[in-house]
N, CA, C and O atoms as CSV, one atom per row, in Angstrom:
chain,resi,resn,atom,element,x,y,z
A,1,MET,N,N,17.309,3.677,-5.326
A,1,MET,CA,C,18.331,4.603,-4.743
A,1,MET,C,C,19.546,4.430,-5.799
A,1,MET,O,O,20.188,5.459,-6.013
A,2,GLY,N,N,19.944,3.247,-6.492
A,2,GLY,CA,C,20.881,3.316,-7.441
A,2,GLY,C,C,20.439,4.131,-8.553
A,2,GLY,O,O,21.358,4.809,-9.012
A,3,PHE,N,N,19.423,4.266,-9.079
A,3,PHE,CA,C,18.985,5.003,-10.216
A,3,PHE,C,C,19.315,6.531,-9.952
A,3,PHE,O,O,19.625,7.388,-10.780
A,4,CYS,N,N,19.171,6.644,-8.604
A,4,CYS,CA,C,18.950,8.365,-8.215
A,4,CYS,C,C,20.494,8.619,-7.882
A,4,CYS,O,O,20.765,9.809,-7.720
A,5,GLY,N,N,21.409,7.843,-7.769
A,5,GLY,CA,C,22.723,8.056,-7.180
A,5,GLY,C,C,22.851,7.998,-5.725
A,5,GLY,O,O,23.930,8.277,-5.203
A,6,ILE,N,N,21.776,7.639,-4.988
A,6,ILE,CA,C,21.820,7.972,-3.493
A,6,ILE,C,C,22.507,6.653,-2.977
A,6,ILE,O,O,22.120,5.550,-3.363
A,7,PRO,N,N,23.568,6.819,-2.068
A,7,PRO,CA,C,24.416,5.522,-1.538
A,7,PRO,C,C,23.668,4.940,-0.620
A,7,PRO,O,O,22.639,5.547,-0.326
A,8,LEU,N,N,23.899,3.852,-0.033
A,8,LEU,CA,C,23.326,3.396,1.135
A,8,LEU,C,C,24.094,3.787,2.468
A,8,LEU,O,O,25.303,3.582,2.566
A,9,SER,N,N,23.373,4.341,3.460
A,9,SER,CA,C,24.392,4.911,4.532
A,9,SER,C,C,23.261,4.665,5.541
A,9,SER,O,O,22.127,4.284,5.252
A,10,VAL,N,N,23.753,4.948,6.812
A,10,VAL,CA,C,23.073,4.985,8.062
A,10,VAL,C,C,21.628,5.610,8.003
A,10,VAL,O,O,20.603,5.096,8.452
A,11,GLY,N,N,21.732,6.645,7.453
A,11,GLY,CA,C,20.552,8.033,7.224
A,11,GLY,C,C,19.470,7.108,6.398
A,11,GLY,O,O,18.342,6.806,6.787
A,12,THR,N,N,20.079,6.748,5.201
A,12,THR,CA,C,19.013,5.945,4.128
A,12,THR,C,C,18.681,4.760,4.666
A,12,THR,O,O,17.641,4.315,4.180
A,13,SER,N,N,19.181,4.075,5.497
A,13,SER,CA,C,18.854,2.752,5.899
A,13,SER,C,C,17.583,3.207,6.908
A,13,SER,O,O,16.536,2.561,6.858
A,14,MET,N,N,17.733,4.409,7.875
A,14,MET,CA,C,16.695,4.500,8.545
A,14,MET,C,C,15.301,5.074,7.915
A,14,MET,O,O,14.191,4.974,8.437
A,15,PHE,N,N,15.599,5.659,6.751
A,15,PHE,CA,C,14.562,5.993,5.804
A,15,PHE,C,C,13.505,4.695,5.796
A,15,PHE,O,O,12.292,4.752,5.998
A,16,ALA,N,N,14.170,3.716,5.557
A,16,ALA,CA,C,13.378,2.176,5.139
A,16,ALA,C,C,12.450,2.091,6.270
A,16,ALA,O,O,11.317,1.801,5.884
A,17,SER,N,N,12.552,2.248,7.561
A,17,SER,CA,C,11.857,2.155,8.616
A,17,SER,C,C,10.610,2.950,8.448
A,17,SER,O,O,9.521,2.388,8.562
A,18,ILE,N,N,10.691,4.140,8.203
A,18,ILE,CA,C,9.905,5.100,8.020
A,18,ILE,C,C,9.014,4.548,6.810
A,18,ILE,O,O,7.822,4.291,6.978
A,19,ALA,N,N,9.561,4.408,5.767
A,19,ALA,CA,C,8.755,3.928,4.522
A,19,ALA,C,C,8.141,2.899,4.771
A,19,ALA,O,O,7.058,2.925,4.185
A,20,ILE,N,N,8.308,1.848,5.443
A,20,ILE,CA,C,7.568,0.863,5.814
A,20,ILE,C,C,6.180,0.933,6.564
A,20,ILE,O,O,5.073,0.414,6.415
A,21,GLY,N,N,6.804,1.880,7.496
A,21,GLY,CA,C,5.716,2.239,8.537
A,21,GLY,C,C,4.316,2.939,7.986
A,21,GLY,O,O,3.183,2.737,8.423
A,22,VAL,N,N,4.737,3.874,6.834
A,22,VAL,CA,C,4.008,4.695,6.104
A,22,VAL,C,C,3.424,3.744,5.052
A,22,VAL,O,O,2.201,3.661,4.945
A,23,GLY,N,N,4.188,3.068,4.319
A,23,GLY,CA,C,3.628,2.381,3.010
A,23,GLY,C,C,2.766,1.154,3.734
A,23,GLY,O,O,1.997,0.618,2.936
A,24,VAL,N,N,2.746,0.806,4.575
A,24,VAL,CA,C,1.748,-0.491,4.833
A,24,VAL,C,C,0.268,-0.096,5.076
A,24,VAL,O,O,-0.674,-0.888,5.098
A,25,ASN,N,N,0.214,1.048,5.228
A,25,ASN,CA,C,-1.285,1.603,5.600
A,25,ASN,C,C,-2.301,1.260,4.278
A,25,ASN,O,O,-3.468,0.932,4.494
A,26,PRO,N,N,-1.913,1.335,3.271
A,26,PRO,CA,C,-3.017,1.051,2.038
A,26,PRO,C,C,-2.953,-0.526,2.150
A,26,PRO,O,O,-4.071,-1.017,1.997
A,27,ALA,N,N,-2.032,-1.383,2.356
A,27,ALA,CA,C,-2.424,-2.995,2.386
A,27,ALA,C,C,-3.106,-3.209,3.648
A,27,ALA,O,O,-3.771,-4.245,3.661
A,28,ILE,N,N,-3.128,-2.535,4.693
A,28,ILE,CA,C,-4.035,-2.666,5.787
A,28,ILE,C,C,-5.407,-2.509,5.537
A,28,ILE,O,O,-6.260,-3.330,5.872
A,29,HIS,N,N,-5.639,-1.360,4.894
A,29,HIS,CA,C,-7.081,-0.890,4.250
A,29,HIS,C,C,-7.705,-1.900,3.535
A,29,HIS,O,O,-8.737,-2.447,3.923
A,30,ILE,N,N,-7.063,-2.200,2.399
A,30,ILE,CA,C,-7.439,-3.255,1.425
A,30,ILE,C,C,-7.732,-4.529,2.350
A,30,ILE,O,O,-8.878,-4.888,2.617
A,31,LEU,N,N,-6.757,-5.074,2.739
A,31,LEU,CA,C,-7.141,-6.260,3.476
A,31,LEU,C,C,-8.164,-6.384,4.495
A,31,LEU,O,O,-8.707,-7.442,4.812
A,32,ASP,N,N,-8.415,-5.141,5.032
A,32,ASP,CA,C,-9.557,-5.375,6.026
A,32,ASP,C,C,-10.931,-5.180,5.593
A,32,ASP,O,O,-11.949,-5.521,6.195
A,33,ARG,N,N,-10.803,-4.411,4.138
A,33,ARG,CA,C,-11.950,-4.154,3.425
A,33,ARG,C,C,-12.363,-5.649,2.759
A,33,ARG,O,O,-13.533,-6.016,2.868
A,34,LEU,N,N,-11.447,-6.448,2.112
A,34,LEU,CA,C,-11.620,-7.548,1.720
A,34,LEU,C,C,-12.174,-8.522,2.781
A,34,LEU,O,O,-13.154,-9.253,2.637
A,35,ARG,N,N,-11.421,-8.416,3.822
A,35,ARG,CA,C,-11.845,-9.561,4.849
A,35,ARG,C,C,-13.371,-9.201,5.619
A,35,ARG,O,O,-14.076,-10.026,6.199
A,36,LEU,N,N,-13.620,-7.927,5.472
A,36,LEU,CA,C,-15.006,-7.767,6.170
A,36,LEU,C,C,-16.005,-8.152,4.986
A,36,LEU,O,O,-17.053,-8.700,5.328
A,37,GLY,N,N,-15.784,-7.919,3.616
A,37,GLY,CA,C,-16.758,-8.475,2.415
A,37,GLY,C,C,-16.691,-9.917,2.301
A,37,GLY,O,O,-17.746,-10.538,2.178
A,38,LEU,N,N,-15.579,-10.529,2.327
A,38,LEU,CA,C,-15.685,-12.015,2.015
A,38,LEU,C,C,-15.930,-12.934,3.176
A,38,LEU,O,O,-15.972,-14.143,2.948
A,39,ARG,N,N,-16.086,-12.515,4.323
A,39,ARG,CA,C,-16.706,-13.142,5.761
A,39,ARG,C,C,-18.061,-12.805,5.954
A,39,ARG,O,O,-18.601,-13.217,6.981
A,40,ALA,N,N,-18.860,-11.969,4.961
A,40,ALA,CA,C,-20.230,-11.634,5.168
A,40,ALA,C,C,-20.947,-12.999,4.353
A,40,ALA,O,O,-20.575,-13.542,3.313
A,41,PRO,N,N,-22.103,-13.320,5.238
A,41,PRO,CA,C,-22.905,-14.422,4.756
A,41,PRO,C,C,-23.312,-14.321,2.988
A,41,PRO,O,O,-23.787,-13.264,2.572
A,42,GLY,N,N,-23.144,-15.184,2.283
A,42,GLY,CA,C,-23.506,-15.107,0.784
A,42,GLY,C,C,-22.586,-14.310,-0.022
A,42,GLY,O,O,-22.844,-14.177,-1.218
A,43,ALA,N,N,-21.409,-13.690,0.541
A,43,ALA,CA,C,-20.518,-13.108,-0.290
A,43,ALA,C,C,-20.223,-13.329,-1.744
A,43,ALA,O,O,-20.030,-14.494,-2.093
A,44,ASP,N,N,-20.172,-12.523,-2.504
A,44,ASP,CA,C,-19.794,-12.990,-3.902
A,44,ASP,C,C,-18.307,-12.368,-4.033
A,44,ASP,O,O,-18.079,-11.160,-3.963
A,45,PRO,N,N,-17.513,-13.178,-4.196
A,45,PRO,CA,C,-15.891,-12.822,-4.095
A,45,PRO,C,C,-15.910,-11.598,-5.177
A,45,PRO,O,O,-15.699,-10.453,-4.776
A,46,GLU,N,N,-16.125,-11.820,-6.333
A,46,GLU,CA,C,-15.843,-11.099,-7.388
A,46,GLU,C,C,-16.384,-9.574,-7.047
A,46,GLU,O,O,-15.696,-8.579,-7.274
A,47,GLY,N,N,-17.767,-9.522,-6.445
A,47,GLY,CA,C,-18.224,-8.232,-6.182
A,47,GLY,C,C,-17.409,-7.546,-4.903
A,47,GLY,O,O,-17.207,-6.341,-4.746
A,48,VAL,N,N,-16.965,-8.709,-3.970
A,48,VAL,CA,C,-16.336,-7.975,-2.997
A,48,VAL,C,C,-14.904,-7.396,-3.285
A,48,VAL,O,O,-14.469,-6.394,-2.719
A,49,PHE,N,N,-14.251,-8.090,-4.173
A,49,PHE,CA,C,-12.980,-7.492,-4.736
A,49,PHE,C,C,-13.308,-6.271,-5.430
A,49,PHE,O,O,-12.718,-5.305,-4.946
A,50,ALA,N,N,-14.101,-5.984,-6.462
A,50,ALA,CA,C,-14.762,-4.845,-6.964
A,50,ALA,C,C,-14.983,-3.668,-5.998
A,50,ALA,O,O,-14.472,-2.549,-5.963
A,51,GLY,N,N,-15.870,-4.248,-5.253
A,51,GLY,CA,C,-16.282,-3.244,-4.164
A,51,GLY,C,C,-15.263,-2.687,-3.179
A,51,GLY,O,O,-15.316,-1.568,-2.669
A,52,ALA,N,N,-14.305,-3.635,-2.971
A,52,ALA,CA,C,-13.160,-2.962,-2.019
A,52,ALA,C,C,-12.315,-2.054,-2.854
A,52,ALA,O,O,-11.918,-0.977,-2.409
A,53,LEU,N,N,-12.088,-2.396,-3.831
A,53,LEU,CA,C,-11.155,-1.482,-4.596
A,53,LEU,C,C,-11.849,-0.221,-5.035
A,53,LEU,O,O,-11.150,0.777,-5.214
A,54,ALA,N,N,-12.951,-0.167,-5.198
A,54,ALA,CA,C,-13.776,0.766,-5.719
A,54,ALA,C,C,-14.132,1.900,-4.413
A,54,ALA,O,O,-14.429,3.081,-4.592
A,55,PHE,N,N,-14.033,1.308,-3.269
A,55,PHE,CA,C,-14.326,2.025,-2.124
A,55,PHE,C,C,-13.302,2.490,-1.540
A,55,PHE,O,O,-13.092,3.699,-1.447
A,56,THR,N,N,-12.604,1.670,-1.114
A,56,THR,CA,C,-10.966,1.909,-0.590
A,56,THR,C,C,-10.002,2.428,-1.374
A,56,THR,O,O,-9.191,3.244,-0.935
A,57,GLY,N,N,-10.001,1.871,-2.994
A,57,GLY,CA,C,-9.005,2.491,-3.500
A,57,GLY,C,C,-9.001,3.856,-3.834
A,57,GLY,O,O,-7.968,4.514,-3.956
A,58,TYR,N,N,-10.358,4.376,-4.013
A,58,TYR,CA,C,-10.378,5.640,-4.507
A,58,TYR,C,C,-10.079,6.544,-3.279
A,58,TYR,O,O,-9.673,7.671,-3.564
A,59,ARG,N,N,-10.231,6.200,-1.778
A,59,ARG,CA,C,-9.887,7.088,-0.702
A,59,ARG,C,C,-8.287,6.968,-0.842
A,59,ARG,O,O,-7.677,8.014,-1.063
A,60,LEU,N,N,-7.600,5.822,-0.734
A,60,LEU,CA,C,-6.284,5.478,-0.693
A,60,LEU,C,C,-5.446,6.237,-1.739
A,60,LEU,O,O,-4.341,6.667,-1.409
A,61,PHE,N,N,-5.970,6.441,-3.113
A,61,PHE,CA,C,-5.296,7.035,-4.033
A,61,PHE,C,C,-4.977,8.537,-3.722
A,61,PHE,O,O,-3.904,9.065,-4.014
A,62,TYR,N,N,-6.110,9.224,-3.048
A,62,TYR,CA,C,-5.927,10.681,-2.755
A,62,TYR,C,C,-5.134,10.814,-1.577
A,62,TYR,O,O,-4.391,11.789,-1.466
A,63,ALA,N,N,-5.201,9.993,-0.734
A,63,ALA,CA,C,-4.320,10.080,0.480
A,63,ALA,C,C,-2.935,9.681,0.012
A,63,ALA,O,O,-2.008,10.425,0.331
A,64,ALA,N,N,-2.713,8.732,-0.617
A,64,ALA,CA,C,-1.338,8.413,-1.266
A,64,ALA,C,C,-0.900,9.706,-2.133
A,64,ALA,O,O,0.211,10.168,-1.873
A,65,LEU,N,N,-1.634,10.304,-3.094
A,65,LEU,CA,C,-1.387,11.380,-3.730
A,65,LEU,C,C,-0.861,12.762,-2.936
A,65,LEU,O,O,0.084,13.468,-3.287
A,66,VAL,N,N,-1.591,12.925,-1.952
A,66,VAL,CA,C,-1.080,13.866,-0.866
A,66,VAL,C,C,0.263,13.702,-0.193
A,66,VAL,O,O,1.158,14.536,-0.060
A,67,LEU,N,N,0.208,12.478,0.192
A,67,LEU,CA,C,1.513,12.168,0.913
A,67,LEU,C,C,2.779,12.031,0.015
A,67,LEU,O,O,3.866,12.326,0.509
A,68,VAL,N,N,2.716,11.675,-1.052
A,68,VAL,CA,C,3.837,11.643,-2.260
A,68,VAL,C,C,4.092,12.997,-2.478
A,68,VAL,O,O,5.250,13.371,-2.298
A,69,VAL,N,N,3.188,13.872,-2.855
A,69,VAL,CA,C,3.449,15.513,-3.061
A,69,VAL,C,C,4.218,15.860,-2.115
A,69,VAL,O,O,5.376,16.228,-2.315
A,70,GLY,N,N,3.555,15.772,-0.702
A,70,GLY,CA,C,4.158,16.356,0.514
A,70,GLY,C,C,5.823,15.948,0.501
A,70,GLY,O,O,6.769,16.720,0.349
A,71,PHE,N,N,5.845,14.731,0.676
A,71,PHE,CA,C,7.313,14.309,0.742
A,71,PHE,C,C,8.343,14.671,-0.379
A,71,PHE,O,O,9.543,14.846,-0.167
A,72,VAL,N,N,7.652,14.776,-1.752
A,72,VAL,CA,C,8.580,14.986,-2.875
A,72,VAL,C,C,8.962,16.548,-2.747
A,72,VAL,O,O,10.047,16.954,-3.163
A,73,LEU,N,N,8.004,17.410,-2.143
A,73,LEU,CA,C,8.322,18.958,-1.941
A,73,LEU,C,C,9.469,18.901,-1.027
A,73,LEU,O,O,9.905,20.032,-0.815
A,74,LEU,N,N,10.095,17.989,-0.423
A,74,LEU,CA,C,11.416,18.254,0.244
A,74,LEU,C,C,12.515,18.259,-0.627
A,74,LEU,O,O,13.642,18.628,-0.296
A,75,CYS,N,N,12.135,17.775,-1.946
A,75,CYS,CA,C,13.174,17.673,-2.884
A,75,CYS,C,C,13.858,19.007,-3.349
A,75,CYS,O,O,14.931,19.039,-3.951
A,76,VAL,N,N,12.979,20.298,-2.937
A,76,VAL,CA,C,13.514,21.542,-3.461
A,76,VAL,C,C,14.362,21.861,-2.487
A,76,VAL,O,O,15.015,22.885,-2.684
A,77,SER,N,N,14.577,21.178,-1.312
A,77,SER,CA,C,15.557,21.624,-0.241
A,77,SER,C,C,17.105,21.774,-0.766
A,77,SER,O,O,17.461,21.313,-1.850
A,78,GLU,N,N,17.903,22.409,0.045
A,78,GLU,CA,C,19.407,22.386,-0.562
A,78,GLU,C,C,20.042,21.439,0.318
A,78,GLU,O,O,21.231,21.203,0.106
A,79,PHE,N,N,19.397,20.794,1.369
A,79,PHE,CA,C,20.092,19.925,2.238
A,79,PHE,C,C,19.913,18.583,1.492
A,79,PHE,O,O,18.764,18.325,1.132
A,80,ARG,N,N,20.791,17.785,1.240
A,80,ARG,CA,C,20.786,16.585,0.240
A,80,ARG,C,C,19.938,15.650,1.027
A,80,ARG,O,O,19.028,14.986,0.532
A,81,THR,N,N,20.371,15.631,2.591
A,81,THR,CA,C,19.586,14.399,3.415
A,81,THR,C,C,17.987,14.565,3.102
A,81,THR,O,O,17.259,13.612,2.824
A,82,LEU,N,N,17.519,16.043,3.199
A,82,LEU,CA,C,16.296,16.334,3.219
A,82,LEU,C,C,15.663,15.891,1.695
A,82,LEU,O,O,14.508,15.491,1.551
A,83,VAL,N,N,16.508,16.022,0.746
A,83,VAL,CA,C,16.052,15.377,-0.573
A,83,VAL,C,C,16.136,14.097,-0.875
A,83,VAL,O,O,15.414,13.602,-1.740
A,84,GLU,N,N,17.007,13.422,-0.213
A,84,GLU,CA,C,16.975,11.965,-0.288
A,84,GLU,C,C,15.662,11.517,0.459
A,84,GLU,O,O,14.851,10.689,0.043
A,85,PHE,N,N,15.608,12.216,1.632
A,85,PHE,CA,C,14.365,11.532,2.433
A,85,PHE,C,C,13.084,11.732,1.683
A,85,PHE,O,O,12.314,10.791,1.492
A,86,GLY,N,N,12.832,13.024,1.229
A,86,GLY,CA,C,11.642,13.259,0.371
A,86,GLY,C,C,11.369,12.313,-0.758
A,86,GLY,O,O,10.299,11.715,-0.866
A,87,LEU,N,N,12.462,12.185,-1.674
A,87,LEU,CA,C,12.646,11.330,-2.688
A,87,LEU,C,C,12.178,9.769,-2.366
A,87,LEU,O,O,11.246,9.161,-2.893
A,88,LEU,N,N,13.084,9.306,-1.362
A,88,LEU,CA,C,12.743,7.820,-1.001
A,88,LEU,C,C,11.483,7.845,-0.340
A,88,LEU,O,O,10.825,6.904,-0.783
A,89,ILE,N,N,10.901,8.420,0.433
A,89,ILE,CA,C,9.670,8.189,1.111
A,89,ILE,C,C,8.653,8.467,0.157
A,89,ILE,O,O,7.742,7.648,0.036
A,90,GLY,N,N,8.667,9.483,-0.530
A,90,GLY,CA,C,7.592,9.681,-1.595
A,90,GLY,C,C,7.403,8.489,-2.596
A,90,GLY,O,O,6.309,7.983,-2.843
A,91,LEU,N,N,8.498,8.134,-3.095
A,91,LEU,CA,C,8.551,6.965,-3.925
A,91,LEU,C,C,7.956,5.702,-3.285
A,91,LEU,O,O,6.944,5.163,-3.731
A,92,ALA,N,N,8.536,5.322,-2.373
A,92,ALA,CA,C,8.083,4.369,-1.316
A,92,ALA,C,C,6.388,4.314,-1.105
A,92,ALA,O,O,5.715,3.289,-1.218
A,93,ILE,N,N,5.954,5.451,-0.826
A,93,ILE,CA,C,4.672,5.541,-0.745
A,93,ILE,C,C,3.679,5.222,-1.948
A,93,ILE,O,O,2.657,4.546,-1.834
A,94,GLY,N,N,4.133,5.803,-3.098
A,94,GLY,CA,C,3.572,5.619,-4.381
A,94,GLY,C,C,3.615,4.134,-4.745
A,94,GLY,O,O,2.613,3.500,-5.077
A,95,VAL,N,N,4.804,3.645,-4.662
A,95,VAL,CA,C,4.923,2.067,-5.019
A,95,VAL,C,C,3.897,1.139,-4.055
A,95,VAL,O,O,3.140,0.248,-4.439
A,96,ALA,N,N,4.103,1.617,-2.714
A,96,ALA,CA,C,3.167,0.918,-1.727
A,96,ALA,C,C,1.741,0.990,-2.303
A,96,ALA,O,O,1.131,-0.043,-2.579
A,97,PHE,N,N,1.273,2.072,-2.462
A,97,PHE,CA,C,-0.268,2.372,-2.961
A,97,PHE,C,C,-0.420,1.441,-4.272
A,97,PHE,O,O,-1.299,0.579,-4.240
A,98,LEU,N,N,0.353,1.560,-5.372
A,98,LEU,CA,C,0.160,0.552,-6.538
A,98,LEU,C,C,0.182,-0.774,-6.418
A,98,LEU,O,O,-0.609,-1.501,-7.018
A,99,VAL,N,N,1.285,-1.282,-5.464
A,99,VAL,CA,C,1.180,-2.627,-5.005
A,99,VAL,C,C,-0.158,-3.133,-4.349
A,99,VAL,O,O,-0.681,-4.217,-4.610
A,100,SER,N,N,-0.556,-2.362,-3.616
A,100,SER,CA,C,-1.709,-2.669,-2.685
A,100,SER,C,C,-2.935,-2.848,-3.400
A,100,SER,O,O,-3.781,-3.663,-3.031
A,101,VAL,N,N,-3.086,-2.012,-4.556
A,101,VAL,CA,C,-4.335,-1.906,-5.270
A,101,VAL,C,C,-4.001,-2.928,-6.600
A,101,VAL,O,O,-4.973,-3.223,-7.296
A,102,THR,N,N,-2.876,-3.392,-6.920
A,102,THR,CA,C,-2.937,-4.368,-8.046
A,102,THR,C,C,-2.510,-5.804,-7.557
A,102,THR,O,O,-3.299,-6.738,-7.699
A,103,LEU,N,N,-1.242,-5.998,-6.968
A,103,LEU,CA,C,-0.731,-7.018,-6.740
A,103,LEU,C,C,-1.326,-7.836,-5.450
A,103,LEU,O,O,-1.392,-9.062,-5.362
A,104,LEU,N,N,-1.701,-6.975,-4.570
A,104,LEU,CA,C,-2.116,-7.472,-3.267
A,104,LEU,C,C,-3.402,-8.388,-3.337
A,104,LEU,O,O,-3.498,-9.486,-2.788
A,105,PRO,N,N,-4.425,-7.738,-4.135
A,105,PRO,CA,C,-5.636,-8.262,-4.298
A,105,PRO,C,C,-5.553,-9.594,-5.070
A,105,PRO,O,O,-6.112,-10.640,-4.738
A,106,ALA,N,N,-4.906,-9.431,-5.965
A,106,ALA,CA,C,-4.315,-10.788,-6.823
A,106,ALA,C,C,-3.764,-11.878,-5.900
A,106,ALA,O,O,-4.185,-13.034,-5.946
A,107,LEU,N,N,-2.921,-11.517,-5.161
A,107,LEU,CA,C,-2.257,-12.526,-4.308
A,107,LEU,C,C,-3.266,-13.186,-3.226
A,107,LEU,O,O,-3.215,-14.348,-2.824
A,108,VAL,N,N,-4.148,-12.237,-2.861
A,108,VAL,CA,C,-5.346,-12.722,-1.718
A,108,VAL,C,C,-6.428,-13.782,-2.541
A,108,VAL,O,O,-7.021,-14.730,-2.027
A,109,ALA,N,N,-6.491,-13.400,-3.754
A,109,ALA,CA,C,-7.507,-14.144,-4.666
A,109,ALA,C,C,-7.087,-15.490,-5.021
A,109,ALA,O,O,-7.850,-16.456,-5.050
A,110,VAL,N,N,-5.508,-15.525,-5.361
A,110,VAL,CA,C,-5.086,-16.777,-5.345
A,110,VAL,C,C,-4.864,-17.587,-4.336
A,110,VAL,O,O,-5.377,-18.705,-4.281
A,111,SER,N,N,-4.068,-17.103,-3.420
A,111,SER,CA,C,-3.483,-17.791,-2.184
A,111,SER,C,C,-4.582,-18.105,-0.943
A,111,SER,O,O,-4.473,-18.996,-0.100
A,112,ARG,N,N,-5.629,-17.158,-1.066
A,112,ARG,CA,C,-6.744,-17.389,-0.172
A,112,ARG,C,C,-6.369,-17.442,1.294
A,112,ARG,O,O,-6.807,-18.358,1.989
A,113,PRO,N,N,-5.688,-16.634,1.730
A,113,PRO,CA,C,-5.388,-16.829,3.081
A,113,PRO,C,C,-6.508,-16.805,4.285
A,113,PRO,O,O,-7.427,-15.987,4.233
A,114,ARG,N,N,-6.390,-17.732,5.365
A,114,ARG,CA,C,-7.567,-17.776,6.079
A,114,ARG,C,C,-7.652,-16.236,6.903
A,114,ARG,O,O,-8.745,-15.726,7.152
A,115,PHE,N,N,-6.786,-15.804,7.154
A,115,PHE,CA,C,-7.057,-14.432,7.902
A,115,PHE,C,C,-7.855,-13.328,7.260
A,115,PHE,O,O,-8.327,-12.378,7.884
A,116,VAL,N,N,-7.971,-13.533,5.922
A,116,VAL,CA,C,-8.847,-12.723,5.010
A,116,VAL,C,C,-10.234,-13.557,4.730
A,116,VAL,O,O,-11.297,-13.259,5.274
A,117,TRP,N,N,-10.098,-14.486,3.942
A,117,TRP,CA,C,-11.126,-15.529,3.668
A,117,TRP,C,C,-12.044,-16.186,4.851
A,117,TRP,O,O,-13.207,-16.541,4.660
A,118,GLY,N,N,-11.352,-16.300,6.114
A,118,GLY,CA,C,-11.993,-16.877,7.002
A,118,GLY,C,C,-11.952,-18.407,6.941
A,118,GLY,O,O,-11.263,-18.807,6.003
A,119,SER,N,N,-12.571,-19.486,7.777
A,119,SER,CA,C,-12.479,-20.704,7.615
A,119,SER,C,C,-13.934,-21.149,7.182
A,119,SER,O,O,-14.058,-22.298,6.757
A,120,GLY,N,N,-15.004,-20.357,7.254
A,120,GLY,CA,C,-16.251,-20.673,6.705
A,120,GLY,C,C,-16.430,-21.111,5.342
A,120,GLY,O,O,-15.500,-21.165,4.538
A,121,GLY,N,N,-17.662,-21.435,5.071
A,121,GLY,CA,C,-17.717,-22.070,3.487
A,121,GLY,C,C,-18.411,-21.282,2.682
A,121,GLY,O,O,-18.932,-21.704,1.650
A,122,ASN,N,N,-18.501,-19.715,3.192
A,122,ASN,CA,C,-19.028,-18.688,2.265
A,122,ASN,C,C,-18.429,-18.284,1.426
A,122,ASN,O,O,-18.840,-17.233,0.935
A,123,ASN,N,N,-17.348,-18.822,0.928
A,123,ASN,CA,C,-16.490,-18.246,-0.039
A,123,ASN,C,C,-16.594,-18.951,-1.369
A,123,ASN,O,O,-15.792,-18.645,-2.252
A,124,GLY,N,N,-17.575,-19.928,-1.600
A,124,GLY,CA,C,-17.719,-20.508,-2.918
A,124,GLY,C,C,-16.748,-21.661,-3.141
A,124,GLY,O,O,-16.763,-22.284,-4.203
A,125,HIS,N,N,-16.001,-21.918,-2.265
A,125,HIS,CA,C,-14.890,-23.081,-2.542
A,125,HIS,C,C,-14.946,-24.028,-1.279
A,125,HIS,O,O,-14.205,-25.009,-1.209
């Protein structure tokens, strides 16, 4: 917001709740795919991560692309609030997708949360 000269206001703070609601979808899909794969008997973690990103990441990319383009189209409006809304939500969706397919899998691999890996011994450690 600072780079674009958009001041923090009641309207822009409400955009944050929408951005979080829309932006959490890629993370949920990635985590669910990892959870299903890692809890399978005899799962190979490296293969599960690669498969999850190949299967889900491909679809999430196109979903994020369509959403980003749709929201960024609001930037052609003459109404400043719509321009700010489209810019902020479009940017948030793009960043959420990038973080979900890069940092999130790395964090899951390093921190090994039980809600993804499960408590069974089929994860190699």
